[in-house]
N, CA, C and O atoms as a GROMACS GRO file, in nm:
protein
  588
    1MET      N    1   0.650  -3.089  -0.261
    1MET     CA    2   0.613  -2.944  -0.290
    1MET      C    3   0.498  -2.913  -0.200
    1MET      O    4   0.407  -2.994  -0.181
    2ASN      N    5   0.504  -2.790  -0.142
    2ASN     CA    6   0.396  -2.738  -0.059
    2ASN      C    7   0.390  -2.583  -0.075
    2ASN      O    8   0.475  -2.524  -0.142
    3ARG      N    9   0.289  -2.519  -0.014
    3ARG     CA   10   0.273  -2.375  -0.034
    3ARG      C   11   0.386  -2.296   0.022
    3ARG      O   12   0.422  -2.194  -0.035
    4LEU      N   13   0.444  -2.341   0.134
    4LEU     CA   14   0.558  -2.270   0.195
    4LEU      C   15   0.675  -2.266   0.101
    4LEU      O   16   0.742  -2.163   0.092
    5GLU      N   17   0.704  -2.379   0.027
    5GLU     CA   18   0.811  -2.383  -0.066
    5GLU      C   19   0.783  -2.292  -0.184
    5GLU      O   20   0.879  -2.239  -0.240
    6VAL      N   21   0.664  -2.269  -0.223
    6VAL     CA   22   0.635  -2.176  -0.330
    6VAL      C   23   0.659  -2.037  -0.279
    6VAL      O   24   0.721  -1.956  -0.348
    7THR      N   25   0.613  -2.006  -0.159
    7THR     CA   26   0.633  -1.872  -0.098
    7THR      C   27   0.782  -1.845  -0.094
    7THR      O   28   0.824  -1.738  -0.137
    8GLU      N   29   0.864  -1.936  -0.046
    8GLU     CA   30   1.007  -1.922  -0.038
    8GLU      C   31   1.072  -1.899  -0.174
    8GLU      O   32   1.168  -1.822  -0.182
    9LYS      N   33   1.022  -1.964  -0.287
    9LYS     CA   34   1.068  -1.945  -0.414
    9LYS      C   35   1.037  -1.803  -0.463
    9LYS      O   36   1.122  -1.736  -0.521
   10ILE      N   37   0.914  -1.760  -0.438
   10ILE     CA   38   0.877  -1.620  -0.474
   10ILE      C   39   0.968  -1.514  -0.411
   10ILE      O   40   1.021  -1.425  -0.477
   11ILE      N   41   0.982  -1.532  -0.278
   11ILE     CA   42   1.070  -1.433  -0.209
   11ILE      C   43   1.211  -1.437  -0.256
   11ILE      O   44   1.273  -1.333  -0.275
   12SER      N   45   1.264  -1.555  -0.276
   12SER     CA   46   1.401  -1.574  -0.330
   12SER      C   47   1.420  -1.507  -0.464
   12SER      O   48   1.520  -1.440  -0.488
   13THR      N   49   1.323  -1.526  -0.552
   13THR     CA   50   1.324  -1.470  -0.687
   13THR      C   51   1.314  -1.313  -0.679
   13THR      O   52   1.382  -1.240  -0.750
   14LYS      N   53   1.228  -1.271  -0.591
   14LYS     CA   54   1.206  -1.124  -0.570
   14LYS      C   55   1.340  -1.060  -0.535
   14LYS      O   56   1.381  -0.959  -0.592
   15VAL      N   57   1.405  -1.122  -0.440
   15VAL     CA   58   1.530  -1.060  -0.388
   15VAL      C   59   1.633  -1.070  -0.500
   15VAL      O   60   1.698  -0.970  -0.531
   16ALA      N   61   1.654  -1.187  -0.564
   16ALA     CA   62   1.751  -1.204  -0.668
   16ALA      C   63   1.741  -1.110  -0.780
   16ALA      O   64   1.840  -1.058  -0.832
   17GLN      N   65   1.604  -1.085  -0.820
   17GLN     CA   66   1.583  -1.002  -0.934
   17GLN      C   67   1.551  -0.863  -0.904
   17GLN      O   68   1.533  -0.785  -0.998
   18GLY      N   69   1.541  -0.823  -0.776
   18GLY     CA   70   1.510  -0.684  -0.739
   18GLY      C   71   1.371  -0.645  -0.776
   18GLY      O   72   1.347  -0.531  -0.814
   19ILE      N   73   1.279  -0.736  -0.766
   19ILE     CA   74   1.140  -0.706  -0.800
   19ILE      C   75   1.070  -0.629  -0.686
   19ILE      O   76   1.099  -0.654  -0.569
   20LYS      N   77   0.980  -0.536  -0.718
   20LYS     CA   78   0.903  -0.462  -0.621
   20LYS      C   79   0.761  -0.518  -0.617
   20LYS      O   80   0.704  -0.557  -0.719
   21TRP      N   81   0.706  -0.522  -0.498
   21TRP     CA   82   0.568  -0.578  -0.479
   21TRP      C   83   0.469  -0.491  -0.560
   21TRP      O   84   0.373  -0.543  -0.619
   22SER      N   85   0.493  -0.360  -0.563
   22SER     CA   86   0.397  -0.275  -0.634
   22SER      C   87   0.396  -0.308  -0.783
   22SER      O   88   0.290  -0.302  -0.846
   23ASP      N   89   0.512  -0.344  -0.843
   23ASP     CA   90   0.515  -0.388  -0.984
   23ASP      C   91   0.443  -0.516  -1.000
   23ASP      O   92   0.366  -0.533  -1.094
   24VAL      N   93   0.465  -0.609  -0.912
   24VAL     CA   94   0.390  -0.735  -0.919
   24VAL      C   95   0.244  -0.709  -0.916
   24VAL      O   96   0.169  -0.762  -0.999
   25ALA      N   97   0.198  -0.626  -0.821
   25ALA     CA   98   0.053  -0.602  -0.810
   25ALA      C   99  -0.006  -0.538  -0.934
   25ALA      O  100  -0.119  -0.569  -0.972
   26THR      N  101   0.072  -0.446  -1.001
   26THR     CA  102   0.022  -0.390  -1.128
   26THR      C  103  -0.007  -0.497  -1.225
   26THR      O  104  -0.112  -0.501  -1.287
   27LYS      N  105   0.095  -0.591  -1.238
   27LYS     CA  106   0.074  -0.701  -1.336
   27LYS      C  107  -0.040  -0.795  -1.301
   27LYS      O  108  -0.113  -0.842  -1.388
   28VAL      N  109  -0.056  -0.821  -1.170
   28VAL     CA  110  -0.164  -0.906  -1.121
   28VAL      C  111  -0.302  -0.838  -1.138
   28VAL      O  112  -0.402  -0.902  -1.170
   29GLY      N  113  -0.301  -0.704  -1.114
   29GLY     CA  114  -0.424  -0.632  -1.131
   29GLY      C  115  -0.500  -0.614  -0.998
   29GLY      O  116  -0.621  -0.590  -0.996
   30GLN      N  117  -0.423  -0.628  -0.887
   30GLN     CA  118  -0.476  -0.611  -0.752
   30GLN      C  119  -0.388  -0.506  -0.678
   30GLN      O  120  -0.286  -0.459  -0.728
   31SER      N  121  -0.434  -0.474  -0.557
   31SER     CA  122  -0.358  -0.384  -0.476
   31SER      C  123  -0.223  -0.440  -0.434
   31SER      O  124  -0.207  -0.562  -0.435
   32LYS      N  125  -0.125  -0.358  -0.398
   32LYS     CA  126   0.004  -0.412  -0.356
   32LYS      C  127  -0.006  -0.486  -0.222
   32LYS      O  128   0.069  -0.579  -0.195
   33GLU      N  129  -0.103  -0.440  -0.140
   33GLU     CA  130  -0.117  -0.502  -0.014
   33GLU      C  131  -0.176  -0.645  -0.023
   33GLU      O  132  -0.130  -0.737   0.044
   34TRP      N  133  -0.280  -0.661  -0.107
   34TRP     CA  134  -0.344  -0.792  -0.128
   34TRP      C  135  -0.243  -0.883  -0.198
   34TRP      O  136  -0.222  -0.997  -0.157
   35THR      N  137  -0.180  -0.833  -0.304
   35THR     CA  138  -0.088  -0.915  -0.383
   35THR      C  139   0.032  -0.957  -0.299
   35THR      O  140   0.079  -1.069  -0.316
   36THR      N  141   0.083  -0.877  -0.211
   36THR     CA  142   0.191  -0.916  -0.126
   36THR      C  143   0.145  -1.022  -0.030
   36THR      O  144   0.217  -1.119  -0.007
   37ALA      N  145   0.025  -1.005   0.030
   37ALA     CA  146  -0.028  -1.118   0.111
   37ALA      C  147  -0.045  -1.246   0.040
   37ALA      O  148  -0.024  -1.352   0.098
   38LEU      N  149  -0.084  -1.239  -0.088
   38LEU     CA  150  -0.096  -1.359  -0.176
   38LEU      C  151   0.043  -1.418  -0.188
   38LEU      O  152   0.062  -1.536  -0.160
   39CYS      N  153   0.136  -1.344  -0.227
   39CYS     CA  154   0.280  -1.401  -0.253
   39CYS      C  155   0.338  -1.455  -0.115
   39CYS      O  156   0.422  -1.545  -0.114
   40LEU      N  157   0.294  -1.400  -0.009
   40LEU     CA  158   0.351  -1.453   0.124
   40LEU      C  159   0.267  -1.562   0.174
   40LEU      O  160   0.286  -1.607   0.287
   41GLY      N  161   0.170  -1.612   0.094
   41GLY     CA  162   0.101  -1.736   0.132
   41GLY      C  163  -0.026  -1.712   0.220
   41GLY      O  164  -0.068  -1.802   0.293
   42GLN      N  165  -0.083  -1.596   0.212
   42GLN     CA  166  -0.201  -1.568   0.300
   42GLN      C  167  -0.335  -1.553   0.223
   42GLN      O  168  -0.442  -1.545   0.283
   43MET      N  169  -0.326  -1.548   0.093
   43MET     CA  170  -0.448  -1.535   0.004
   43MET      C  171  -0.447  -1.647  -0.099
   43MET      O  172  -0.350  -1.721  -0.115
   44THR      N  173  -0.564  -1.655  -0.170
   44THR     CA  174  -0.579  -1.757  -0.275
   44THR      C  175  -0.586  -1.687  -0.406
   44THR      O  176  -0.661  -1.591  -0.422
   45ALA      N  177  -0.504  -1.737  -0.506
   45ALA     CA  178  -0.504  -1.675  -0.642
   45ALA      C  179  -0.602  -1.744  -0.731
   45ALA      O  180  -0.630  -1.863  -0.716
   46SER      N  181  -0.657  -1.666  -0.825
   46SER     CA  182  -0.726  -1.722  -0.932
   46SER      C  183  -0.629  -1.792  -1.029
   46SER      O  184  -0.508  -1.776  -1.015
   47ALA      N  185  -0.679  -1.867  -1.124
   47ALA     CA  186  -0.592  -1.930  -1.218
   47ALA      C  187  -0.512  -1.824  -1.298
   47ALA      O  188  -0.392  -1.837  -1.322
   48ALA      N  189  -0.586  -1.720  -1.337
   48ALA     CA  190  -0.522  -1.605  -1.414
   48ALA      C  191  -0.411  -1.538  -1.332
   48ALA      O  192  -0.303  -1.509  -1.382
   49GLU      N  193  -0.443  -1.515  -1.203
   49GLU     CA  194  -0.344  -1.445  -1.116
   49GLU      C  195  -0.223  -1.532  -1.095
   49GLU      O  196  -0.109  -1.485  -1.092
   50ALA      N  197  -0.251  -1.671  -1.079
   50ALA     CA  198  -0.141  -1.763  -1.062
   50ALA      C  199  -0.051  -1.765  -1.185
   50ALA      O  200   0.071  -1.775  -1.175
   51LYS      N  201  -0.115  -1.755  -1.302
   51LYS     CA  202  -0.034  -1.755  -1.430
   51LYS      C  203   0.061  -1.639  -1.433
   51LYS      O  204   0.180  -1.654  -1.458
   52VAL      N  205   0.005  -1.519  -1.406
   52VAL     CA  206   0.085  -1.399  -1.403
   52VAL      C  207   0.200  -1.411  -1.302
   52VAL      O  208   0.313  -1.373  -1.333
   53LEU      N  209   0.175  -1.463  -1.182
   53LEU     CA  210   0.282  -1.480  -1.087
   53LEU      C  211   0.377  -1.584  -1.138
   53LEU      O  212   0.498  -1.568  -1.119
   54GLY      N  213   0.330  -1.688  -1.201
   54GLY     CA  214   0.419  -1.789  -1.261
   54GLY      C  215   0.515  -1.724  -1.361
   54GLY      O  216   0.634  -1.756  -1.361
   55ASP      N  217   0.466  -1.633  -1.447
   55ASP     CA  218   0.549  -1.568  -1.542
   55ASP      C  219   0.656  -1.480  -1.482
   55ASP      O  220   0.770  -1.476  -1.529
   56ILE      N  221   0.615  -1.406  -1.369
   56ILE     CA  222   0.702  -1.313  -1.304
   56ILE      C  223   0.804  -1.393  -1.225
   56ILE      O  224   0.921  -1.354  -1.229
   57PHE      N  225   0.775  -1.498  -1.155
   57PHE     CA  226   0.862  -1.564  -1.062
   57PHE      C  227   0.916  -1.698  -1.119
   57PHE      O  228   0.990  -1.766  -1.048
   58GLY      N  229   0.885  -1.737  -1.234
   58GLY     CA  230   0.936  -1.857  -1.295
   58GLY      C  231   0.877  -1.982  -1.226
   58GLY      O  232   0.951  -2.077  -1.203
   59LEU      N  233   0.747  -1.985  -1.194
   59LEU     CA  234   0.685  -2.092  -1.123
   59LEU      C  235   0.638  -2.204  -1.221
   59LEU      O  236   0.588  -2.174  -1.329
   60THR      N  237   0.653  -2.321  -1.185
   60THR     CA  238   0.605  -2.436  -1.266
   60THR      C  239   0.445  -2.441  -1.259
   60THR      O  240   0.383  -2.369  -1.181
   61ASP      N  241   0.388  -2.525  -1.340
   61ASP     CA  242   0.249  -2.540  -1.332
   61ASP      C  243   0.201  -2.584  -1.199
   61ASP      O  244   0.100  -2.535  -1.148
   62GLU      N  245   0.276  -2.680  -1.141
   62GLU     CA  246   0.241  -2.734  -1.011
   62GLU      C  247   0.242  -2.621  -0.901
   62GLU      O  248   0.153  -2.608  -0.817
   63GLU      N  249   0.350  -2.543  -0.911
   63GLU     CA  250   0.361  -2.432  -0.817
   63GLU      C  251   0.253  -2.331  -0.831
   63GLU      O  252   0.204  -2.277  -0.732
   64GLN      N  253   0.215  -2.303  -0.957
   64GLN     CA  254   0.098  -2.213  -0.981
   64GLN      C  255  -0.029  -2.269  -0.920
   64GLN      O  256  -0.111  -2.192  -0.871
   65LYS      N  257  -0.049  -2.401  -0.920
   65LYS     CA  258  -0.161  -2.467  -0.863
   65LYS      C  259  -0.164  -2.448  -0.707
   65LYS      O  260  -0.271  -2.434  -0.649
   66TRP      N  261  -0.046  -2.447  -0.644
   66TRP     CA  262  -0.039  -2.430  -0.503
   66TRP      C  263  -0.084  -2.291  -0.469
   66TRP      O  264  -0.140  -2.272  -0.360
   67LEU      N  265  -0.065  -2.192  -0.554
   67LEU     CA  266  -0.118  -2.050  -0.529
   67LEU      C  267  -0.269  -2.050  -0.525
   67LEU      O  268  -0.328  -1.960  -0.466
   68GLN      N  269  -0.334  -2.147  -0.585
   68GLN     CA  270  -0.480  -2.149  -0.595
   68GLN      C  271  -0.548  -2.231  -0.488
   68GLN      O  272  -0.671  -2.244  -0.486
   69VAL      N  273  -0.462  -2.289  -0.392
   69VAL     CA  274  -0.514  -2.367  -0.286
   69VAL      C  275  -0.544  -2.267  -0.172
   69VAL      O  276  -0.462  -2.179  -0.146
   70VAL      N  277  -0.657  -2.280  -0.104
   70VAL     CA  278  -0.683  -2.196   0.008
   70VAL      C  279  -0.580  -2.224   0.124
   70VAL      O  280  -0.566  -2.335   0.174
   71PRO      N  281  -0.510  -2.112   0.161
   71PRO     CA  282  -0.399  -2.135   0.260
   71PRO      C  283  -0.451  -2.150   0.401
   71PRO      O  284  -0.567  -2.123   0.434
   72TYR      N  285  -0.358  -2.196   0.482
   72TYR     CA  286  -0.381  -2.195   0.630
   72TYR      C  287  -0.334  -2.057   0.665
   72TYR      O  288  -0.215  -2.026   0.651
   73LYS      N  289  -0.427  -1.971   0.711
   73LYS     CA  290  -0.398  -1.828   0.733
   73LYS      C  291  -0.340  -1.811   0.871
   73LYS      O  292  -0.374  -1.884   0.964
   74GLY      N  293  -0.251  -1.710   0.883
   74GLY     CA  294  -0.183  -1.682   1.006
   74GLY      C  295  -0.038  -1.720   0.984
   74GLY      O  296  -0.005  -1.838   0.974
   75SER      N  297   0.048  -1.618   0.976
   75SER     CA  298   0.184  -1.648   0.935
   75SER      C  299   0.288  -1.626   1.041
   75SER      O  300   0.408  -1.635   1.014
   76LEU      N  301   0.243  -1.597   1.164
   76LEU     CA  302   0.343  -1.567   1.262
   76LEU      C  303   0.391  -1.698   1.335
   76LEU      O  304   0.308  -1.781   1.373
   77PRO      N  305   0.519  -1.714   1.352
   77PRO     CA  306   0.566  -1.838   1.413
   77PRO      C  307   0.555  -1.849   1.556
   77PRO      O  308   0.570  -1.959   1.610
   78THR      N  309   0.528  -1.733   1.628
   78THR     CA  310   0.507  -1.736   1.776
   78THR      C  311   0.385  -1.654   1.813
   78THR      O  312   0.338  -1.571   1.735
   79ALA      N  313   0.336  -1.677   1.928
   79ALA     CA  314   0.207  -1.609   1.968
   79ALA      C  315   0.241  -1.452   1.989
   79ALA      O  316   0.164  -1.364   1.948
   80VAL      N  317   0.355  -1.425   2.052
   80VAL     CA  318   0.401  -1.290   2.059
   80VAL      C  319   0.510  -1.270   1.955
   80VAL      O  320   0.615  -1.333   1.963
   81PRO      N  321   0.487  -1.182   1.857
   81PRO     CA  322   0.587  -1.169   1.749
   81PRO      C  323   0.718  -1.114   1.802
   81PRO      O  324   0.722  -1.031   1.892
   82THR      N  325   0.828  -1.166   1.740
   82THR     CA  326   0.958  -1.120   1.778
   82THR      C  327   1.026  -1.021   1.678
   82THR      O  328   1.124  -0.954   1.710
   83ASP      N  329   0.969  -1.016   1.554
   83ASP     CA  330   1.018  -0.918   1.459
   83ASP      C  331   0.980  -0.779   1.509
   83ASP      O  332   0.863  -0.758   1.541
   84PRO      N  333   1.070  -0.685   1.518
   84PRO     CA  334   1.043  -0.552   1.575
   84PRO      C  335   0.926  -0.480   1.511
   84PRO      O  336   0.841  -0.423   1.580
   85LEU      N  337   0.921  -0.483   1.376
   85LEU     CA  338   0.810  -0.408   1.313
   85LEU      C  339   0.671  -0.481   1.339
   85LEU      O  340   0.571  -0.413   1.363
   86ILE      N  341   0.666  -0.612   1.334
   86ILE     CA  342   0.540  -0.682   1.362
   86ILE      C  343   0.503  -0.668   1.514
   86ILE      O  344   0.386  -0.659   1.550
   87TYR      N  345   0.606  -0.667   1.598
   87TYR     CA  346   0.582  -0.651   1.744
   87TYR      C  347   0.508  -0.522   1.764
   87TYR      O  348   0.412  -0.518   1.842
   88ARG      N  349   0.548  -0.414   1.696
   88ARG     CA  350   0.484  -0.285   1.712
   88ARG      C  351   0.334  -0.293   1.688
   88ARG      O  352   0.258  -0.229   1.761
   89TRP      N  353   0.289  -0.367   1.591
   89TRP     CA  354   0.150  -0.389   1.566
   89TRP      C  355   0.084  -0.465   1.679
   89TRP      O  356  -0.029  -0.435   1.715
   90TYR      N  357   0.156  -0.566   1.737
   90TYR     CA  358   0.108  -0.634   1.856
   90TYR      C  359   0.094  -0.532   1.969
   90TYR      O  360  -0.006  -0.536   2.040
   91GLU      N  361   0.186  -0.445   1.990
   91GLU     CA  362   0.190  -0.343   2.094
   91GLU      C  363   0.075  -0.246   2.074
   91GLU      O  364   0.010  -0.206   2.170
   92ILE      N  365   0.050  -0.205   1.950
   92ILE     CA  366  -0.064  -0.119   1.918
   92ILE      C  367  -0.194  -0.180   1.968
   92ILE      O  368  -0.273  -0.116   2.038
   93VAL      N  369  -0.212  -0.306   1.929
   93VAL     CA  370  -0.337  -0.377   1.971
   93VAL      C  371  -0.340  -0.389   2.123
   93VAL      O  372  -0.446  -0.366   2.182
   94ASN      N  373  -0.233  -0.423   2.189
   94ASN     CA  374  -0.227  -0.434   2.336
   94ASN      C  375  -0.259  -0.300   2.402
   94ASN      O  376  -0.329  -0.298   2.503
   95VAL      N  377  -0.213  -0.189   2.350
   95VAL     CA  378  -0.227  -0.056   2.411
   95VAL      C  379  -0.367   0.003   2.367
   95VAL      O  380  -0.443   0.051   2.451
   96TYR      N  381  -0.398  -0.003   2.237
   96TYR     CA  382  -0.504   0.066   2.186
   96TYR      C  383  -0.630  -0.021   2.150
   96TYR      O  384  -0.736   0.034   2.119
   97GLY      N  385  -0.617  -0.153   2.157
   97GLY     CA  386  -0.721  -0.252   2.126
   97GLY      C  387  -0.852  -0.219   2.195
   97GLY      O  388  -0.955  -0.210   2.130
   98THR      N  389  -0.848  -0.202   2.323
   98THR     CA  390  -0.975  -0.172   2.395
   98THR      C  391  -1.039  -0.037   2.357
   98THR      O  392  -1.161  -0.018   2.360
   99THR      N  393  -0.946   0.060   2.319
   99THR     CA  394  -0.997   0.189   2.274
   99THR      C  395  -1.067   0.171   2.141
   99THR      O  396  -1.178   0.219   2.119
  100ILE      N  397  -0.996   0.096   2.048
  100ILE     CA  398  -1.054   0.072   1.918
  100ILE      C  399  -1.187   0.004   1.928
  100ILE      O  400  -1.284   0.047   1.865
  101LYS      N  401  -1.195  -0.102   2.008
  101LYS     CA  402  -1.317  -0.181   2.040
  101LYS      C  403  -1.428  -0.089   2.092
  101LYS      O  404  -1.541  -0.095   2.044
  102GLU      N  405  -1.398  -0.006   2.187
  102GLU     CA  406  -1.491   0.085   2.251
  102GLU      C  407  -1.552   0.184   2.148
  102GLU      O  408  -1.673   0.203   2.140
  103LEU      N  409  -1.463   0.244   2.071
  103LEU     CA  410  -1.509   0.345   1.974
  103LEU      C  411  -1.587   0.282   1.853
  103LEU      O  412  -1.679   0.343   1.798
  104ILE      N  413  -1.548   0.166   1.818
  104ILE     CA  414  -1.624   0.096   1.708
  104ILE      C  415  -1.764   0.060   1.759
  104ILE      O  416  -1.863   0.078   1.688
  105HIS      N  417  -1.773   0.006   1.889
  105HIS     CA  418  -1.905  -0.031   1.944
  105HIS      C  419  -1.992   0.097   1.961
  105HIS      O  420  -2.112   0.098   1.932
  106GLU      N  421  -1.924   0.207   2.011
  106GLU     CA  422  -2.005   0.333   2.024
  106GLU      C  423  -2.064   0.382   1.896
  106GLU      O  424  -2.178   0.428   1.891
  107GLU      N  425  -1.982   0.372   1.787
  107GLU     CA  426  -2.028   0.424   1.657
  107GLU      C  427  -2.118   0.328   1.586
  107GLU      O  428  -2.212   0.372   1.520
  108PHE      N  429  -2.096   0.198   1.593
  108PHE     CA  430  -2.170   0.097   1.507
  108PHE      C  431  -2.260   0.006   1.593
  108PHE      O  432  -2.359  -0.046   1.542
  109GLY      N  433  -2.230  -0.014   1.716
  109GLY     CA  434  -2.310  -0.105   1.799
  109GLY      C  435  -2.228  -0.236   1.819
  109GLY      O  436  -2.109  -0.240   1.792
  110ASP      N  437  -2.297  -0.344   1.868
  110ASP     CA  438  -2.227  -0.468   1.904
  110ASP      C  439  -2.200  -0.548   1.781
  110ASP      O  440  -2.292  -0.598   1.716
  111GLY      N  441  -2.072  -0.562   1.747
  111GLY     CA  442  -2.029  -0.639   1.631
  111GLY      C  443  -1.885  -0.633   1.615
  111GLY      O  444  -1.812  -0.596   1.706
  112ILE      N  445  -1.840  -0.669   1.491
  112ILE     CA  446  -1.695  -0.675   1.464
  112ILE      C  447  -1.664  -0.602   1.330
  112ILE      O  448  -1.753  -0.570   1.252
  113MET      N  449  -1.534  -0.579   1.309
  113MET     CA  450  -1.487  -0.530   1.180
  113MET      C  451  -1.434  -0.657   1.103
  113MET      O  452  -1.347  -0.728   1.154
  114SER      N  453  -1.484  -0.681   0.988
  114SER     CA  454  -1.445  -0.791   0.909
  114SER      C  455  -1.302  -0.780   0.862
  114SER      O  456  -1.257  -0.674   0.819
  115ALA      N  457  -1.228  -0.898   0.872
  115ALA     CA  458  -1.098  -0.902   0.806
  115ALA      C  459  -1.110  -0.986   0.674
  115ALA      O  460  -1.012  -1.019   0.609
  116ILE      N  461  -1.230  -1.016   0.644
  116ILE     CA  462  -1.256  -1.086   0.509
  116ILE      C  463  -1.303  -0.985   0.409
  116ILE      O  464  -1.242  -0.972   0.303
  117ASP      N  465  -1.415  -0.906   0.440
  117ASP     CA  466  -1.453  -0.796   0.354
  117ASP      C  467  -1.372  -0.677   0.400
  117ASP      O  468  -1.418  -0.594   0.478
  118PHE      N  469  -1.248  -0.671   0.350
  118PHE     CA  470  -1.142  -0.582   0.415
  118PHE      C  471  -1.053  -0.529   0.302
  118PHE      O  472  -1.037  -0.592   0.198
  119SER      N  473  -0.996  -0.411   0.327
  119SER     CA  474  -0.897  -0.359   0.244
  119SER      C  475  -0.792  -0.284   0.329
  119SER      O  476  -0.822  -0.242   0.441
  120MET      N  477  -0.674  -0.266   0.279
  120MET     CA  478  -0.568  -0.200   0.346
  120MET      C  479  -0.487  -0.118   0.245
  120MET      O  480  -0.465  -0.159   0.131
  121ASP      N  481  -0.445  -0.004   0.291
  121ASP     CA  482  -0.363   0.087   0.204
  121ASP      C  483  -0.244   0.135   0.288
  121ASP      O  484  -0.260   0.190   0.397
  122ILE      N  485  -0.127   0.112   0.235
  122ILE     CA  486  -0.001   0.153   0.304
  122ILE      C  487   0.074   0.254   0.218
  122ILE      O  488   0.113   0.220   0.107
  123VAL      N  489   0.095   0.377   0.266
  123VAL     CA  490   0.170   0.472   0.178
  123VAL      C  491   0.265   0.556   0.273
  123VAL      O  492   0.243   0.576   0.392
  124ARG      N  493   0.367   0.597   0.207
  124ARG     CA  494   0.470   0.686   0.273
  124ARG      C  495   0.410   0.827   0.278
  124ARG      O  496   0.362   0.879   0.178
  125GLN      N  497   0.414   0.885   0.395
  125GLN     CA  498   0.362   1.022   0.412
  125GLN      C  499   0.491   1.108   0.450
  125GLN      O  500   0.548   1.100   0.559
  126PRO      N  501   0.528   1.191   0.349
  126PRO     CA  502   0.647   1.279   0.371
  126PRO      C  503   0.627   1.369   0.493
  126PRO      O  504   0.517   1.422   0.512
  127ASP      N  505   0.728   1.387   0.574
  127ASP     CA  506   0.729   1.475   0.687
  127ASP      C  507   0.864   1.523   0.712
  127ASP      O  508   0.957   1.443   0.714
  128PRO      N  509   0.883   1.657   0.734
  128PRO     CA  510   1.014   1.715   0.753
  128PRO      C  511   1.088   1.653   0.874
  128PRO      O  512   1.211   1.651   0.874
  129LYS      N  513   1.012   1.601   0.981
  129LYS     CA  514   1.070   1.552   1.095
  129LYS      C  515   1.101   1.398   1.080
  129LYS      O  516   1.145   1.334   1.176
  130GLY      N  517   1.077   1.342   0.960
  130GLY     CA  518   1.095   1.202   0.936
  130GLY      C  519   0.964   1.145   0.871
  130GLY      O  520   0.855   1.165   0.923
  131ASP      N  521   0.979   1.080   0.766
  131ASP     CA  522   0.854   1.030   0.696
  131ASP      C  523   0.784   0.937   0.784
  131ASP      O  524   0.841   0.870   0.870
  132ARG      N  525   0.657   0.935   0.760
  132ARG     CA  526   0.556   0.855   0.840
  132ARG      C  527   0.500   0.741   0.766
  132ARG      O  528   0.490   0.750   0.643
  133VAL      N  529   0.462   0.637   0.829
  133VAL     CA  530   0.390   0.526   0.764
  133VAL      C  531   0.241   0.547   0.787
  133VAL      O  532   0.194   0.549   0.901
  134ASN      N  533   0.169   0.564   0.678
  134ASN     CA  534   0.022   0.586   0.681
  134ASN      C  535  -0.042   0.450   0.641
  134ASN      O  536  -0.026   0.399   0.530
  135VAL      N  537  -0.115   0.397   0.739
  135VAL     CA  538  -0.185   0.269   0.715
  135VAL      C  539  -0.332   0.291   0.734
  135VAL      O  540  -0.373   0.342   0.839
  136VAL      N  541  -0.412   0.256   0.637
  136VAL     CA  542  -0.557   0.265   0.642
  136VAL      C  543  -0.611   0.125   0.631
  136VAL      O  544  -0.588   0.053   0.533
  137LEU      N  545  -0.687   0.084   0.742
  137LEU     CA  546  -0.752  -0.039   0.739
  137LEU      C  547  -0.901  -0.018   0.723
  137LEU      O  548  -0.958   0.064   0.794
  138SER      N  549  -0.968  -0.090   0.630
  138SER     CA  550  -1.109  -0.073   0.614
  138SER      C  551  -1.181  -0.205   0.609
  138SER      O  552  -1.162  -0.282   0.515
  139GLY      N  553  -1.262  -0.233   0.704
  139GLY     CA  554  -1.338  -0.358   0.710
  139GLY      C  555  -1.485  -0.335   0.726
  139GLY      O  556  -1.527  -0.240   0.792
  140LYS      N  557  -1.562  -0.418   0.666
  140LYS     CA  558  -1.709  -0.407   0.675
  140LYS      C  559  -1.752  -0.435   0.821
  140LYS      O  560  -1.702  -0.527   0.886
  141PHE      N  561  -1.844  -0.356   0.867
  141PHE     CA  562  -1.895  -0.386   1.003
  141PHE      C  563  -1.997  -0.496   0.999
  141PHE      O  564  -2.090  -0.493   0.919
  142LEU      N  565  -1.980  -0.594   1.086
  142LEU     CA  566  -2.070  -0.707   1.094
  142LEU      C  567  -2.131  -0.710   1.230
  142LEU      O  568  -2.063  -0.742   1.327
  143PRO      N  569  -2.261  -0.676   1.240
  143PRO     CA  570  -2.326  -0.676   1.367
  143PRO      C  571  -2.360  -0.819   1.411
  143PRO      O  572  -2.391  -0.905   1.329
  144TYR      N  573  -2.354  -0.842   1.546
  144TYR     CA  574  -2.401  -0.972   1.596
  144TYR      C  575  -2.555  -0.974   1.586
  144TYR      O  576  -2.622  -0.875   1.613
  145LYS      N  577  -2.606  -1.088   1.546
  145LYS     CA  578  -2.748  -1.100   1.528
  145LYS      C  579  -2.814  -1.169   1.658
  145LYS      O  580  -2.752  -1.249   1.728
  146GLN      N  581  -2.933  -1.132   1.678
  146GLN     CA  582  -3.000  -1.198   1.789
  146GLN      C  583  -3.083  -1.314   1.735
  146GLN      O  584  -3.134  -1.305   1.624
  147TYR      N  585  -3.097  -1.420   1.810
  147TYR     CA  586  -3.169  -1.534   1.765
  147TYR      C  587  -3.236  -1.602   1.878
  147TYR      O  588  -3.303  -1.703   1.859
   0.00000   0.00000   0.00000
């Protein structure tokens, strides 16, 4: 048994039972974005969250314990993603990464945006020309310190 096997069981059960991530998130008590990352093996569950996921996905006690282990983060199998949707994010960073960096530095100074003290919101934005994907990323600014 390992974390990947637990992730695969969660996904298999989700598909078989037609479960929605937003419904799982409501039961877990966290955002759909964080809960989905947890279920896909990128976050660490509390014992209570693992129990809720165990009830939803039929996980054993051992499988619930795997949800509480700090995961090896980073889920892409290749340096350049091949999945078309994930590749578009790679493309966005390649095209706009320097712009994002420049504008963050201009506004905040020398530092980074945290991916630890971080939140994300993904919503459908209706549009007569075709619905849009609205993604808001919010990370704490962490300035580099001098020493």
